[in-house]
Each structure stands twice: as structure tokens, then as C-alpha cells.
C-alpha positions in Angstrom: 4.7 5.3 -27.4 7.7 3.2 -27.8 9.3 4.4 -25.5 6.2 3.5 -22.8 8.2 0.4 -21.5 11.6 2.6 -21.0 10.1 5.3 -19.5 8.2 3.2 -16.8 11.5 1.6 -15.7 13.0 4.0 -14.7 14.7 4.2 -11.0 12.3 7.3 -10.5 9.0 7.8 -10.1 7.1 8.0 -13.2 3.1 9.1 -12.8 0.9 8.0 -16.0 -2.0 9.5 -16.7 -4.4 7.7 -18.8 -6.8 10.2 -20.4 -9.3 10.4 -23.4 -9.8 13.9 -25.5 -13.4 14.1 -24.8 -13.3 13.3 -21.1 -14.2 16.3 -18.5 -12.5 15.2 -15.9 -9.0 14.4 -17.9 -9.3 18.2 -18.8 -9.5 19.5 -15.5 -6.3 16.9 -14.0 -4.1 18.4 -16.6 -3.1 21.7 -15.4 -3.0 20.3 -11.7 0.0 17.9 -13.3 2.0 20.8 -14.7 1.6 22.4 -11.9 2.9 19.0 -10.1 5.7 18.7 -12.8 6.9 22.2 -11.7 6.8 21.6 -7.9 8.8 18.0 -8.3 10.9 19.2 -11.3 13.6 16.5 -12.3 12.3 14.3 -9.5 9.9 12.5 -11.5 9.1 12.0 -15.3 5.1 12.8 -15.5 3.9 11.3 -18.4 0.0 11.7 -20.4 -1.2 8.6 -22.1 -4.4 9.0 -24.3 -6.1 5.4 -24.1 -7.9 6.0 -27.8 -4.4 6.1 -29.4 -2.8 3.5 -27.0 -5.7 0.7 -27.1 -2.7 -2.1 -26.4 -1.3 0.0 -23.4 -4.5 0.9 -21.8 -5.4 -3.1 -22.3 -2.1 -4.2 -20.4 -2.5 -2.3 -17.2 -6.4 -2.9 -17.3 -7.2 0.9 -18.1 -11.4 1.0 -17.2 -12.5 4.8 -17.1 -10.4 8.1 -17.4 -8.9 9.7 -15.9 -6.8 7.0 -14.5 -3.2 7.6 -12.9 -0.9 5.4 -12.0 2.8 5.9 -10.2 5.6 3.5 -11.5 8.7 2.8 -9.7 11.1 0.3 -11.7 8.8 -0.7 -14.2 6.4 -1.5 -11.3 3.2 -0.1 -10.2 3.5 1.5 -6.9 -0.1 3.5 -6.6 -3.3 3.7 -8.8 -6.3 5.7 -8.6 -9.2 6.6 -11.4 -11.1 10.0 -11.3 -9.6 13.0 -10.7 -6.8 13.4 -8.5 -6.0 16.7 -6.4 -2.5 18.0 -6.6 -1.6 17.7 -2.7 -2.3 13.8 -3.4 -0.5 13.6 -6.0 2.6 15.2 -4.6 2.8 13.3 -1.6 2.7 9.8 -3.8 5.5 10.6 -5.9 7.6 12.1 -2.4 6.8 8.4 -1.2 8.6 6.6 -3.8 11.5 9.1 -3.8 12.7 8.1 -0.4 15.3 5.4 -0.4 14.1 1.6 -0.5 10.4 2.4 -1.6 
């Protein structure tokens, strides 16, 4: 995850899914994120971070449960939620960040 800081510093929204391979809800979140990527295309980056393989990043963003999703823009967290998130909620949160001035 050497490029993590570069990716979240993008001027387009970057959704980061903090997950674990052993997590049931994380496995349910994955196809929702695939569908989200199909809907938003290049308007947003979608990145998955395995908390067990990236403990430093997980600690920096105080990830206490998985899945946790954080949407970044220009390196700053804009929205955060823990637990399984629905497609419509995530799409709405990304679209808000796409707007000028956000």
C-alpha cells in the first residue's frame, strides 16, 4: 500500500473499504462495491485495504471494526461509516463529493 497516500490525495472522491478476509459482512460488501464501481466509473477511486495486512494504515485511521468505509477527497476524510453499507448510500455519498466546491 505504498501508493495509499497518493491515491487518497486525489481531487476526485476515493472510497476506501477497510476489510478483513475473515469478516462475513466484508464479503457481502465486496459485490456492492463492484456494482458501485460500474455505476460511478472513473468519477471515483475505490480501494480495498486489508486491515490485517496493513495495520499501520488501519491504526492511522482508527479502524476499530470491519467493514469500515471512508470517502476521502484531497487527502481529507469526508464521510465514514462502519458495517455493511448499501449501494444507494455509497453512490449518494460519492456523488455529493463530485460536486464543485465539495
